[in-house]
Structures are given as C-alpha cells and as structure tokens.
C-alpha positions as CSV (number, residue, x, y, z in Angstrom):
1,M,99.9,72.6,138.2
2,S,102.9,74.3,139.8
3,D,103.2,78.1,140.0
4,R,106.1,77.9,137.4
5,D,104.0,75.9,134.9
6,R,101.1,78.3,135.4
7,D,103.3,81.4,134.8
8,L,104.8,79.9,131.7
9,A,101.4,78.9,130.4
10,E,100.3,82.5,130.4
11,V,102.7,83.3,127.5
12,I,102.0,80.2,125.4
13,A,100.3,81.1,122.1
14,I,97.2,79.0,121.5
15,D,97.0,77.3,118.2
16,R,93.3,76.8,117.6
17,S,93.9,74.5,114.6
18,V,95.1,71.8,117.0
19,R,92.5,70.9,119.7
20,R,94.5,68.3,121.6
21,R,95.7,69.0,125.1
22,C,99.2,68.1,126.5
23,E,99.0,65.2,128.9
24,E,102.5,65.4,130.4
25,P,102.4,64.4,134.1
26,L,103.3,67.2,136.4
27,A,105.5,67.0,139.5
28,G,102.7,68.2,141.8
29,G,100.2,65.6,140.4
30,G,97.8,65.7,137.6
31,T,98.6,66.4,133.9
32,C,99.4,69.6,132.0
33,R,96.4,71.0,130.1
34,N,98.1,73.5,127.8
35,W,97.3,73.2,124.1
36,A,99.5,70.6,122.4
37,G,101.5,71.1,119.3
38,P,102.1,68.6,116.4
39,S,104.2,66.4,118.7
40,G,101.4,65.9,121.2
41,R,103.0,68.0,123.8
42,C,103.0,71.7,124.6
43,R,106.1,73.9,124.1
44,I,107.0,73.7,127.8
45,H,107.2,69.9,127.7
46,D,108.2,69.2,124.1
47,P,112.0,68.5,124.1
48,N,112.2,69.6,120.4
49,P,109.6,72.4,120.0
50,A,109.1,74.1,116.7
51,P,110.0,77.8,116.8
52,P,106.9,79.9,117.5
53,R,105.7,82.1,114.7
54,D,102.7,84.5,114.7
55,T,100.8,84.0,111.4
56,P,97.4,85.6,110.7
57,G,94.4,83.4,111.1
58,G,91.5,85.7,111.5
59,G,89.2,87.2,114.2
60,D,89.9,86.3,117.8
61,D,92.9,84.1,116.8
62,D,94.7,87.1,115.5
63,V,94.2,89.0,118.8
64,E,95.4,86.0,120.8
65,R,98.5,85.5,118.7
66,F,99.3,89.2,118.9
67,V,98.9,89.3,122.7
68,A,100.9,86.1,123.1
69,G,103.6,87.5,120.8
70,V,103.9,90.7,122.9
71,L,104.1,88.7,126.1
72,R,106.8,86.5,124.7
73,F,108.6,89.7,123.5
74,L,108.4,91.3,126.9
75,R,109.6,88.2,128.7
76,R,112.6,87.9,126.4
77,R,113.4,91.6,126.8
78,I,113.4,91.3,130.5
79,T,115.6,88.1,130.5
80,G,117.9,89.4,127.7
81,D,117.0,86.4,125.5
82,Y,117.1,88.2,122.1
83,D,119.6,89.0,119.3
84,I,120.2,92.0,117.1
85,D,122.4,91.6,114.0
86,V,125.2,93.9,112.9
87,F,122.8,95.9,110.8
88,G,120.5,96.6,113.7
89,F,117.7,94.1,112.7
90,D,115.6,93.0,115.6
91,Q,113.7,89.9,114.4
92,Q,111.6,89.4,117.6
93,L,110.5,93.1,117.6
94,T,109.7,92.9,113.9
95,E,107.7,89.6,113.9
96,Q,106.0,89.9,117.3
97,V,105.2,93.6,117.7
98,I,105.7,95.7,114.6
99,L,104.4,93.6,111.7
100,P,101.3,92.4,113.6
101,L,100.2,96.1,113.6
102,A,100.5,96.1,109.8
103,R,98.5,92.9,109.2
104,P,95.1,94.6,109.5
105,L,96.2,96.9,106.6
106,Y,97.5,93.9,104.6
107,R,94.5,91.6,105.2
108,S,91.5,93.8,105.6
109,Y,92.2,97.4,104.4
110,F,94.3,96.9,101.3
111,R,93.2,93.2,100.9
112,V,96.5,92.3,99.3
113,R,96.6,89.4,96.9
114,T,100.0,87.8,96.0
115,V,101.0,86.0,92.8
116,G,104.2,84.2,92.0
117,L,105.5,83.6,95.5
118,E,106.9,80.3,94.2
119,H,109.5,82.4,92.4
120,V,111.0,83.5,95.7
121,P,113.5,80.9,96.9
122,E,112.8,79.2,100.3
123,E,116.4,79.7,101.3
124,G,119.4,81.6,100.0
125,G,119.8,85.2,98.9
126,A,117.9,87.0,96.2
127,L,117.4,90.7,95.2
128,L,113.8,91.8,94.8
129,V,113.4,94.9,92.6
130,A,110.0,96.6,92.7
131,N,108.2,99.7,91.6
132,H,107.7,102.5,94.1
133,A,104.7,104.8,94.6
134,G,102.2,106.3,97.0
135,A,103.8,109.3,98.8
136,L,104.5,107.0,101.8
137,P,106.3,103.7,101.5
138,F,103.4,101.4,102.3
139,D,104.5,99.2,99.3
140,A,107.6,98.2,101.1
141,I,105.7,97.4,104.3
142,M,103.1,95.3,102.4
143,T,105.8,93.4,100.5
144,K,107.5,92.6,103.8
145,V,104.3,91.3,105.3
146,A,103.6,89.2,102.2
147,L,106.9,87.4,102.4
148,L,106.7,86.8,106.1
149,D,103.1,85.6,106.2
150,D,102.3,84.1,102.8
151,H,105.6,82.7,101.6
152,P,106.0,79.0,102.6
153,A,109.3,79.7,104.3
154,H,108.0,82.8,106.1
155,R,111.0,84.9,105.1
156,N,112.1,88.3,106.3
157,L,112.8,91.0,103.7
158,R,115.8,93.3,104.3
159,E,115.1,96.6,102.6
160,L,117.7,99.0,101.2
161,A,116.7,102.5,102.4
162,A,117.8,106.0,101.5
163,D,119.9,108.0,104.0
164,L,117.1,110.4,104.7
165,A,114.7,107.6,105.9
166,L,117.3,106.3,108.4
167,R,118.2,109.8,109.7
168,L,114.6,110.7,110.7
169,P,114.0,110.8,114.5
170,V,112.3,107.6,115.8
171,I,111.4,106.5,112.3
172,G,115.0,105.9,111.3
173,E,115.7,103.8,114.4
174,L,112.5,101.8,113.9
175,A,113.4,101.3,110.3
176,R,116.8,99.7,111.2
177,K,115.2,97.5,113.8
178,T,112.7,96.2,111.3
179,G,115.4,95.2,108.7
180,N,116.2,98.3,106.7
181,T,119.8,99.2,106.0
182,L,121.5,101.9,104.1
183,A,121.5,101.4,100.4
184,H,125.3,100.8,100.2
185,D,126.8,98.3,97.8
186,D,129.0,96.6,100.4
187,D,126.1,96.1,102.9
188,A,123.8,94.8,100.1
189,V,126.3,92.3,98.9
190,R,127.0,91.1,102.4
191,L,123.3,90.5,103.1
192,L,122.9,88.6,99.8
193,E,125.9,86.5,100.5
194,D,124.5,85.7,104.0
195,G,121.4,84.3,102.3
196,E,119.0,87.2,102.9
197,L,116.2,88.4,100.7
198,V,117.0,92.0,99.9
199,G,114.4,94.5,98.6
200,V,115.2,97.6,96.5
201,W,113.0,100.2,95.0
202,P,115.2,101.8,92.4
203,E,112.8,104.7,91.5
204,G,113.5,106.1,95.0
205,Y,111.8,109.4,95.8
206,K,111.1,110.0,92.2
207,G,108.7,107.1,92.3
208,I,106.8,107.8,95.5
209,G,106.7,111.5,94.8
210,K,105.4,111.4,91.2
211,P,102.0,112.9,90.3
212,F,98.9,110.8,89.9
213,S,98.8,111.6,86.2
214,E,102.0,109.5,85.8
215,R,100.8,106.5,87.8
216,Y,102.2,103.2,86.9
217,K,104.7,104.8,84.5
218,L,108.1,103.8,85.9
219,A,110.7,106.4,86.5
220,R,114.3,105.8,85.8
221,F,115.8,102.9,87.8
222,G,118.8,104.9,89.0
223,R,122.2,104.0,87.5
224,G,121.9,100.3,87.8
225,G,123.7,100.0,91.2
226,Y,121.4,97.2,92.2
227,V,122.5,95.2,89.1
228,R,126.1,95.5,90.2
229,V,125.2,94.2,93.6
230,A,123.5,91.2,92.2
231,L,126.4,90.5,89.9
232,W,129.0,90.8,92.7
233,A,127.0,88.5,95.0
234,R,126.0,86.1,92.1
235,R,122.4,86.1,93.3
236,P,119.2,86.2,91.2
237,I,117.1,89.3,90.6
238,I,113.4,88.9,91.1
239,P,111.2,91.6,89.5
240,V,108.2,92.6,91.6
241,A,105.1,94.6,90.4
242,I,102.9,96.3,92.9
243,I,99.3,97.3,91.9
244,G,97.3,99.5,94.3
245,S,100.0,101.7,95.9
246,E,99.5,104.5,93.4
247,E,95.9,105.0,94.6
248,T,96.6,105.2,98.3
249,Y,97.6,108.9,98.2
250,P,96.9,110.3,94.7
251,I,99.4,113.2,94.4
252,I,97.9,116.3,92.7
253,G,100.6,118.8,93.6
254,N,104.0,119.3,95.1
255,V,105.0,122.4,97.2
256,R,108.6,122.6,96.2
257,W,109.5,125.6,98.3
258,L,108.2,124.0,101.4
259,A,110.0,120.8,100.6
260,R,113.3,122.7,100.3
261,L,112.6,124.5,103.5
262,L,112.1,121.2,105.4
263,N,115.0,119.5,103.5
264,L,112.6,117.0,102.0
265,P,112.7,115.5,98.5
266,Y,109.0,116.6,98.0
267,F,106.0,117.9,99.9
268,P,102.9,116.3,98.4
269,I,99.4,117.6,98.1
270,T,97.0,114.7,97.7
271,V,93.3,114.4,97.3
272,Q,93.1,113.9,101.1
273,F,95.8,116.2,102.4
274,P,95.7,118.9,103.6
275,W,92.0,119.3,102.8
276,L,90.8,116.7,105.4
277,G,93.2,117.7,108.2
278,P,94.6,114.8,110.2
279,L,92.2,112.4,108.4
280,G,94.1,113.3,105.2
281,L,97.0,111.1,106.5
282,L,94.7,108.0,106.1
283,P,95.4,106.2,102.9
284,L,92.6,105.3,100.5
285,P,91.5,101.6,100.7
286,S,92.6,100.5,97.3
287,R,92.8,96.8,96.5
288,W,96.4,95.6,96.1
289,L,98.1,92.9,94.0
290,I,101.8,92.0,94.4
291,E,103.3,89.9,91.7
292,F,106.7,88.2,92.1
293,G,108.1,87.5,88.6
294,E,110.5,84.8,87.4
295,P,114.0,85.2,88.7
296,I,116.7,86.6,86.3
297,D,119.8,84.5,86.7
298,V,123.1,86.4,86.7
299,T,125.5,83.5,87.3
300,G,126.1,83.1,83.6
301,Y,127.9,86.4,83.4
302,P,131.6,86.6,83.9
303,Q,133.1,87.6,87.3
304,D,134.0,91.1,86.1
305,A,130.6,91.8,84.5
306,A,129.8,94.3,87.2
307,D,132.6,96.5,85.9
308,D,131.0,96.7,82.4
309,P,128.8,99.8,82.5
310,M,127.0,99.0,79.3
311,L,126.1,95.5,80.5
312,V,124.9,96.9,83.8
313,L,122.6,99.4,82.1
314,E,121.3,96.8,79.7
315,L,120.4,94.5,82.6
316,S,118.8,97.4,84.5
317,D,116.7,98.3,81.5
318,R,115.7,94.6,81.2
319,V,114.5,94.5,84.8
320,R,112.7,97.8,84.4
321,D,110.9,96.7,81.2
322,T,109.9,93.4,82.9
323,V,108.4,95.3,85.9
324,Q,106.6,97.7,83.5
325,H,105.2,94.9,81.5
326,M,104.0,93.1,84.6
327,L,102.3,96.3,85.8
328,Y,100.5,96.9,82.4
329,R,99.4,93.3,82.2
330,N,97.9,93.3,85.8
331,L,96.3,96.7,85.2
332,M,94.5,95.4,82.1
333,G,93.0,92.6,84.2
334,R,92.0,94.8,87.2
335,R,88.2,95.1,87.5
336,S,88.1,97.9,90.1
337,V,90.5,100.1,92.1
338,F,88.7,99.8,95.4
339,V,86.4,96.7,95.1
C-alpha cells in the first residue's frame, strides 16, 4: 500500500455491519484491505461513493465513528473542503463534531423514544411546532438528534431562535453554526421554500421558565406568527409533543431581580441548583418520548389567508390544542418518569 493510500485509510470510518474487504489492486502491488462499502469497494476506490454519515451504533462503533468523523472534519477544514450557508449553518461541524457529543444524552441518559417519524416528510419543507420546557433548551437538541439519527432520510432541523440566544458569547455563534437562525418571518419562509425542516417552540421563554407546578400545561403560543409563515410558504405544520423535558430541571422558584440585573428572561431555582453547586447544572435523567403528529395541511387556504388575523389565531389554537392533547395522552400512558 502506498503512503497516500495509507494516509487516506486513517480517516476512513469503519462500518462494522459490512465485513468485506476492498480488493482493488494497488499500483505498488497487492490489494487494498480497507473495509468495503455496499459496492464492494472502499470509499477511496469506489467511483460513486455514498456520502459518509455518522449514525449511532453502540459501544466501540460509536467511538470509532466519532473519531473518524472528527478526523474527516479536520482534514476538510485544513483543505477548505466545506460549505457554510447564508444563515451560518455548518453541516459538517454539526454532524461530525457537535451532535455526536449529544448522542450519549439522547441514547443513554434521556433514553429518548420517538413516535410518528413517518409523519415527517423525507424531502421538502415542513414546520415543526413543539412544546418547550426545562430551563435549558435540551428539548430542541434532542429533537434535532432524533431527526438526524432516527428519521429514514436523516434530516437536519433548522431551529428558529430568539435574539437573546444568538447574542450570547460563544453560545450564539455555536447556535448559528448548528442550524439556528433568528425567528424572523422572511428567514423562516425562505428556509421552508428551500425545502428545509424548520423547528419552532412558540411558548418561548414562558415555556422553559414556567414553574414545575405548571408542567405540561402549554403557555400561549405567541401571536400565531409561525402560522403566517406556514401559510406564506404553503408548507405543512407538524405538531410535536415532548415528554420528559419538564423533569430535567424542575423549577421551584425564579429570582426576578437577579434576572433583571443580568438582562435575562428568568433566573431559575431548581431542585438541583444552586443547592448542589456545579452538580446542579446536571439535568435529571428523565425518560423522554418525542411524538411527531399528523401534518396539518395549509395548502387549501387562499393565498391571502396569512393576512386574516382571525384565521391565523384559529389555526394557532388548533395546533396548540393538538400538542396539548398529545401531551396528555402520552402522560396517561407513561409508567414512570425515570425508569
């Protein structure tokens, strides 16, 4: 094997589900012994390789895929072989470095189970509308992992974020690179028309900052701005119900004066924080369920429907009631919060 082939082989992700070896003759004599893909050749010698994707397998395979993904990421950064879209989304950074760090939370800590993924289209735009809770937005991260890992088309979710989240040092820049964009109507419509899955959490800070005594009781879904976006773009609305996020950081108090001092929407006191010090930042290991409901088609409404405030509020209430019903139904079937 030549030095070039040996160097390239170091960044090839090994797929343990395929045990064949590539037998392509090498210029220096002998045959290549990298792991072969479905075509019978490795990605170096396959003229039409499938695009690599890191999906969770378990155990050592997860570690190998993560390391291989990081190596591919570094190689492409060095060579400049990567793209960032107009909204700042860096797909390679998201799929090969950031989301692999969230997978242990998804698979082993929160043990997320998904229902209704068949309602999310394999291609084309759709607006996902979900409940929001838990002091920190783990629900958005877990939904993103669910769609990338468990959906048959392995789709990326583009979240609409509040201005505060995007202005935070480091966090704001990272949020943009992982697919978040400002919750602005024009940007949301453009993403939907470009065929992206767009996620919105209309409860906003009222949702993630509500006390534990009001868990799973939906706050107001804003003024229906997300409905106007769906009507303008002529894309379906998919209700999403998330069970488990309310128990990650049960909020028992809110220090309002400190929140105003720090220019934050709330400053939560939870059952863990500040009593346990730094350990109080660790979420409780609740068991999660994410249900994707049946799409609500909006193409039957007239072109100017978005300009009718009564229709917009009616549709917004319909979506909210649907999500609330999904939450109650799943809560009734839940056996335990943590087991």
